[in-house]
N, C-alpha and C positions, 0 to 999 in steps of 0.2 A: 791979755787972757788968750793963748793959742786955745780954741772951745777943740778944734779938732783932735789935738794932742790930751785934752782932756778925755774928750769921751774914748778912744782907742786906750789910755788908759785905766779909768774904771774897767771898758770891758774886758784889758786885758785878764784884772782884776779878778771878772765873776769867769772868767774862763779857767783861771789857774783853782778856782774854788772848787769849778763844780770838776773840772777834771779830777782834783783830789777826793771829792765824793763817789766821782762813778769807779773810783779805784778803789773804793774801800777803805784809803789809808786817808784819813785826816780826821784833826781833833778838834778839842775847842776854839781853836783859835781861827779854825779855818770855817768852822760853821758861825764863830761870832762877826767874822768880816762879810759873810753871803746877808747875815740875817743887817747887818750894818747899810749890807748893798742895797737895801729891798724897803730901807724907807722911804715912802710918798713924798716929796715936795723938797727933798735935800739931794738927791738925784735926779737924774734923768729919765722920766716915767718908762718908758721902754726896757729902758736898762731894773729899776725898781720892779715892773714886777715880774720878769724874768727873774730875777736871784728870788724874790718873793715866791714861784711855782716851784724853782729849783731849791728853797727852802722847803715848801712844803713837800717836793717829794723825796728829802730827806729826814724829814720828821716822820714822815709814813713807812719810809722801808723800815726805820728803826724799829719803830710799833709792829710791824709784821714781824722781827729777827725776835725783839723779843716775848710777842705771843709764842711763836713756835718754837723759843726754847721753854717757854712755862709747858706746853704742850707737850716736847719732850720728852719734861721730867716728867710728867703725871702718866704720860705711857710707858718709862723706865717702871715707875714705881707700879704701876697696876701691871706690869710684866713680873717684876718680881711676888708682889705679891700671887700673880695665878701658879707663877715660880713656885713657893714657898706651897702652896695649897696642894697643886698636883705632888711636890712630894712627900707630903703627908700621907695623900690617900696611897701611896705605893710603899711605904711600912708598912700601912696592914695586913 
């Protein structure tokens, strides 16, 4: 087996996944590939550690985006309530 080619192919797979994730244009298959590459013992150590790091970054960004969407929803609700409340005062 040509280990140099094997390593290059693995790093090219990791690079392709990371590029898609960085652009925000990735799907479940891409994240599945990334988490597959993070399996220690199955893949070279440095590659699996990089894959794990990128996977954790992806998860943290997704969690942050989810929380920001929740906060925006809460703010929009508060704004609507305030707007309705101020409208009632204007009618008095």
